[in-house]
C-alpha positions, 0 to 999 in steps of 0.5 A: 824454432829460430833459436833452435836453428841458431844453436844447431848452426853454432854446434856445427860451426864449432867443429871447424875450429881446433887448438888455439882460437882461430886467427882467421876470425880476427886480425893477427895482431889480436892473437896474443891478446886472445891467448892471454884472455883465454888463460884468465880465471875470471873475465869481463866480456862487453858485447856492443851494438848500435841497437838490440840485434847483437844481444843474441851474441850475449845470449849465446855466450851466457848459454854456452858458459853453463856447460863449457866452463872455460872461466871460473866467473864471467861478467857479461855486459851488453851495452847499447851504443845507441845515443838516443832512441830516435837518433841512430848511426844511419841517421847521422849526417857524416861518417866523421860524426859516426866515428867520433861518436862510436869512439866516445861510446867505446871510451865511455863503455870500457871506462865503466866496465873495464872489460877484458875483451870487446865484441862489436856485434854490429856490422854498422859499428864494425866498419867504423872501429878502425877509423876511431881514436879508441882503436889507436890506443886499445890495449884489449882485443876488440873483435869485429863481426865483419872479420867473422862474416867475411870468413863465412862468406868465403867458405860458402862460395868456395864450396859451390862454384856456381853459387852467388852471394847477396849482402844484406846490410844497413846504409852505413855498412853497405856504403862502406863496401868493406865486405865486397872489397875483402871478398874481392881480395880473396879472389872472389869475382864481383859478378858473384856478389850483390849488395843490398841496403835495407833502410829502416829494416833494423828498427822494424825488426827490433819492434817486432820481427814477425810483423807485416811491415818486416815481411813487406820490406824483406820482400821488397829488398829481396826482389831488388837484390835478386835483380842484381845477380848475374846468375840468380837460379843457382844456389844464393847465399844470403848474408845477413850483415846486420845482427837484427836480421837474424831474427827474421832469417826464415822470412829472408829465406822464403822471400829470396827463394820466391824472387829467385826460384833457386836454393837459398841458404842463409849465412848469419855471422851472429851465429858464429860470434860467441866462438871467439870466447871459447878456446877449444882445449880450455873448456871445462877447466872449472867445474862451473862458471858463475856468470852475471849478465847486465844490460846497459843502455844510454838510450831508452828502450821501450817496453815493446822492444824489450818484450819483442827481442826478449821473446826471441832470446829467452829460450837461448838464455833466460838470464840475458832475456831477464837482464834486458827486461830489467836493463839499466838506463845509464845516461852517463854511459858515454858523452854525447851532444846532439847537433 
């Protein structure tokens, strides 16, 4: 049911875009690069995340390639940017360490797989990207899920003047304050926005999205978040600013509704990310698209994690689920020395 709902949301969202790839989904400096990307016959697409949440974006791209055929052939690579299974970005002592590591990860991943585009399907990594050394010399479009999410948030609030917004994210995402800042630049009052960090939730969802631990944590974080709202009884838009959280979207919705007593609508930027690849007017350029999916990780992915996430994406893309099950452990994917 969760994957069916994601598909419905994607279908509804796509009608909002026309002509060229929408510039509102990424910085203006990328438009020419994106137009050149869309005009190619064969492309390599690299999707990255600091874990497995963003593999949902990879799965959705593969699913849409089966019917929309914008390219003759596609190499679709999902790279886990986590350096070690027990050492994530949110556990690092300084922002400088996070930035340096993600820059090294991008250098390594793009050197190995020579992509035509990189999709950062991770809010934690997206808030770091502009500060990386890699960003200063990137010659291909690198698209952040933050750009997608902020547009979705602004659209949601614009349609209901009495509504409010809760931004759920990891510690790194929340500490950056990037979503709230960008929303305020769009003249959205701070009083309509609450921000809630959810420590350790992404890891629990990756292990088992339907576990009691996940339900308990989401219940606790939702209650905390609702208490921050100045008007919790109107429509509450819950923005899931971590790609893992979408796997537990229905749990978030129930928990927030119980805490607020109002109407709750989920805003999941993960469901819009794949639109970037599909330029309207260029689809059906070919009778078929030959697609190869690979899943690569420097950090070991446990069988339990592969089974848990694989079960959630299998309906969406059997090929991506199979690639996750048979992922390549690549210890030299990028340089990393643990302090």
